[in-house]
C-alpha positions as a Markdown table, in Angstrom:
| # | Residue | x | y | z |
|---|---|---|---|---|
| 1 | Unk | -28.6 | 21.5 | 1.5 |
| 2 | Unk | -29.1 | 20.7 | -2.2 |
| 3 | Unk | -26.3 | 20.2 | -4.5 |
| 4 | Unk | -24.0 | 23.1 | -3.2 |
| 5 | Unk | -20.6 | 22.4 | -2.5 |
| 6 | Unk | -18.1 | 23.8 | 0.5 |
| 7 | Unk | -14.7 | 23.7 | 0.7 |
| 8 | Unk | -14.1 | 22.8 | 4.7 |
| 9 | Unk | -11.5 | 22.2 | 6.7 |
| 10 | Unk | -11.6 | 20.6 | 9.9 |
| 11 | Unk | -9.5 | 19.8 | 13.7 |
| 12 | Unk | -10.8 | 16.9 | 14.6 |
| 13 | Unk | -10.5 | 16.3 | 18.6 |
| 14 | Unk | -11.2 | 13.5 | 20.9 |
| 15 | Unk | -12.4 | 16.0 | 24.2 |
| 16 | Unk | -14.2 | 19.1 | 23.6 |
| 17 | Unk | -11.7 | 20.7 | 25.8 |
| 18 | Unk | -9.2 | 20.5 | 23.0 |
| 19 | Unk | -12.0 | 21.7 | 20.7 |
| 20 | Unk | -12.3 | 24.8 | 22.8 |
| 21 | Unk | -8.8 | 25.5 | 23.8 |
| 22 | Unk | -8.7 | 25.6 | 19.8 |
| 23 | Unk | -11.1 | 27.8 | 19.2 |
| 24 | Unk | -9.4 | 30.3 | 21.8 |
| 25 | Unk | -6.3 | 30.3 | 20.1 |
| 26 | Unk | -8.0 | 30.7 | 16.5 |
| 27 | Unk | -9.5 | 34.2 | 18.3 |
| 28 | Unk | -6.5 | 34.9 | 19.1 |
| 29 | Unk | -5.1 | 34.9 | 15.8 |
| 30 | Unk | -3.8 | 31.3 | 15.6 |
| 31 | Unk | -3.0 | 29.8 | 12.0 |
| 32 | Unk | -5.9 | 27.4 | 11.0 |
| 33 | Unk | -3.0 | 25.3 | 9.5 |
| 34 | Unk | -1.1 | 25.1 | 12.5 |
| 35 | Unk | -3.5 | 24.1 | 14.5 |
| 36 | Unk | -4.8 | 21.4 | 12.3 |
| 37 | Unk | -1.6 | 19.5 | 13.0 |
| 38 | Unk | -3.7 | 18.7 | 16.3 |
| 39 | Unk | -5.8 | 16.6 | 14.8 |
| 40 | Unk | -6.6 | 13.4 | 15.3 |
| 41 | Unk | -8.1 | 12.6 | 11.4 |
| 42 | Unk | -4.7 | 11.3 | 9.7 |
| 43 | Unk | -6.1 | 12.1 | 6.0 |
| 44 | Unk | -6.6 | 16.0 | 6.7 |
| 45 | Unk | -4.1 | 16.7 | 9.3 |
| 46 | Unk | -0.9 | 17.6 | 7.2 |
| 47 | Unk | -3.4 | 19.0 | 4.4 |
| 48 | Unk | -4.1 | 22.3 | 6.9 |
| 49 | Unk | -7.5 | 20.3 | 8.1 |
| 50 | Unk | -8.8 | 20.5 | 4.2 |
| 51 | Unk | -11.2 | 17.8 | 3.4 |
| 52 | Unk | -11.4 | 19.4 | -0.3 |
| 53 | Unk | -14.9 | 20.7 | -1.9 |
| 54 | Unk | -18.0 | 18.6 | -1.3 |
| 55 | Unk | -21.6 | 18.7 | -1.2 |
| 56 | Unk | -23.0 | 18.5 | 2.7 |
| 57 | Unk | -24.7 | 15.4 | 1.8 |
| 58 | Unk | -20.9 | 14.0 | 1.8 |
| 59 | Unk | -20.5 | 14.1 | 5.3 |
| 60 | Unk | -21.9 | 12.6 | 8.3 |
| 61 | Unk | -25.5 | 14.2 | 9.0 |
| 62 | Unk | -24.2 | 16.3 | 12.0 |
| 63 | Unk | -21.4 | 17.5 | 10.5 |
| 64 | Unk | -22.8 | 18.2 | 7.1 |
| 65 | Unk | -25.3 | 20.4 | 9.2 |
| 66 | Unk | -23.2 | 22.1 | 10.9 |
| 67 | Unk | -21.1 | 22.9 | 7.3 |
| 68 | Unk | -24.4 | 24.3 | 5.8 |
| 69 | Unk | -25.5 | 26.6 | 8.9 |
| 70 | Unk | -21.6 | 28.2 | 9.0 |
| 71 | Unk | -21.1 | 31.5 | 7.2 |
| 72 | Unk | -17.9 | 31.5 | 5.4 |
| 73 | Unk | -14.4 | 31.7 | 7.7 |
| 74 | Unk | -16.8 | 30.8 | 10.5 |
| 75 | Unk | -15.9 | 28.6 | 13.4 |
| 76 | Unk | -18.4 | 26.5 | 15.5 |
| 77 | Unk | -19.0 | 26.6 | 19.0 |
| 78 | Unk | -17.2 | 23.4 | 20.6 |
| 79 | Unk | -19.2 | 20.7 | 20.7 |
| 80 | Unk | -19.4 | 16.7 | 21.0 |
| 81 | Unk | -18.9 | 15.9 | 17.2 |
| 82 | Unk | -16.4 | 17.1 | 15.3 |
| 83 | Unk | -15.2 | 20.8 | 15.2 |
| 84 | Unk | -14.7 | 22.7 | 11.8 |
| 85 | Unk | -14.1 | 25.7 | 9.8 |
| 86 | Unk | -15.4 | 27.2 | 6.4 |
| 87 | Unk | -12.9 | 28.3 | 4.4 |
């Protein structure tokens, strides 16, 4: 992981079916910024889900690992951890 910083946006939801619905909408062309308003994260939902720039070590390990494993603009499959997309 090293010192590489990533600009991360995410949408935090409580249920996996919510995450799956968001992913479907993204694939249909919905704007991430609009969908992020559904996020349970009060610190990022009004900023389009933007978490800013940070190394993966700045996040909880499962989230940091997911970020490091994604390519620019990619969306991970839904899972029980927070869902994110890198920009």
